[in-house]
N, C-alpha and C positions, 0 to 999 in steps of 0.2 A: 504494500500500500504506500509506504513512504517513498519507494523508488518511483512509483507511478505518479505521485504528486510532484516530485522533482522534475520528472520528464514533462509533465503537463505545464509547469511553470516555464521550463526552458522553451517549449514550443510556443507558448503565448508570447514570451519575450522575443523570440525570433520573428514571429508574425508581426509584432508591433514595429519592428525595424525594417520590414520589407517595403520595397518601393511600391507606391500605389498610383504612380503616374508614369507616362512614357514621354520620350523626347523624339523629336525629329530636328534636323538642322534647318533652321530658318535662313540664316545668312552668315557669311564670313565677310569681314571688312579688311581692306588693304589701304594703307596710306600711300599715296603716289605724289610724285613731283610733277609729272607730265600727264595730265588727265586725258588729253587728246590722243597722244601716241599709245599710251597704255590701254585706254578704252577701245581704240581701234584694234589693238592686238586681241583683246578678249572677244570682240565682235567678229573680226575678219579671220583671225588664225584659229581661235578656239571655236568659233561659230556660235557663240552664245547670243541669245536674244536680248537686246537692250530694252529695259523697261523704264518707265518714267519715275523719277523721284516724286514722292507724294505731294510735296509743295513746290516742286520745280526749282528748288534752290540751286544756285550755281555751286560749282565745286564738287559735284557728285555725278557719278555714272553708275547705274545699277544694271545688273544682268541676271537673267533667269537661267537656272540650271534645271532642265527637265521639268519645268513648271512647278517644282516643289521647293527648291532652295534658290538662294540668290548670292551673288557676289556684289559687294558695294565697294566701289573705288571712291576714296575720299581724298581730295586735293589738300595737301599741306606743304607749304614751301619751307617750313622751319623745322620739320621733324625728319631725322635720319634714322632709318631702320637697319639693324644688322640682319643680314640674310644668310641662312645656312640651309643646305639641302635637306637636313633632317626636319626642318620646319617648312612644310610644303602643303599646298593645296593638292588634293588628289581627285582626278576625274577618271571615270571608267567608261569605256566604250566597247561594244562587242566587235567593232571594226577597227582594231588597233592598226592593222596593216594599211587600211585606207587612210587613216589619220596620218600615219608616217609618210605615205605618198604625198598627202596634202602639205605636210611640213617641208618635204624635199622640194616640191614645186614652188614653195614660197621662201626657199632659202633660210628656213628656220633650223637652227642647230639643236640637236637633242643628243642625249647620252645615256649610258646605263648608270647604275648606282655607283660603281667605282670611278666613273668619269670618262670612259672611252667614248669618243664622239661617234655618232651613228650606230651605236650598239644598243641591244635590248637586254635587259636583265630578265632571267628566268628564275622566278622564286621556286622554292622547294615544293610549293603547292600547285605548280604548273601555271601560275599567273605570269604573264609577260608585262613588263613595265619599262617606261622610258621617262626621262626627266628633261625638262627644258626650262628656260628662264623667260619671264615676261620682260618688257622693256625697262622695268624698274629693278630687275634683278631678283624678283621673287621666284622661287622654285615651284614648278608644277609637275606632279607625277601624272602620267596618263597610263592606265593599265587596262587589261581586258578581264578583270575579275567578275564583272557583271555580264557575262555572256548569256544571251537568251537562246 
């Protein structure tokens, strides 16, 4: 009986700490010094759809990712960001090969994780990935993890 009570209290305690909500990624924001060039990269090279800022304020360009998430570019001329490949945005496409062809046609350099230009990393789980930089120097991983 005593052991049963202890087990019951443990289970109640665990349930009270369990998460009762879920998350989805709404948006990610990047500080940029050149809103036009960087915004055009996200539109023309990554093919993201530009969406209007709610109050049309200058200094912002917003982009939709698959209708569910957004990237917000925010112009700041006095903020310098340190950029490292480990801190990156990751996009997934079932057509990585087609995207790589698109990069090549637009003379956009990409590399694998170690840094070999024009190479693809093959993760141990079979996912292929490449890395490229936007005009501000932010790293972007593109992989084929979400193949349909």
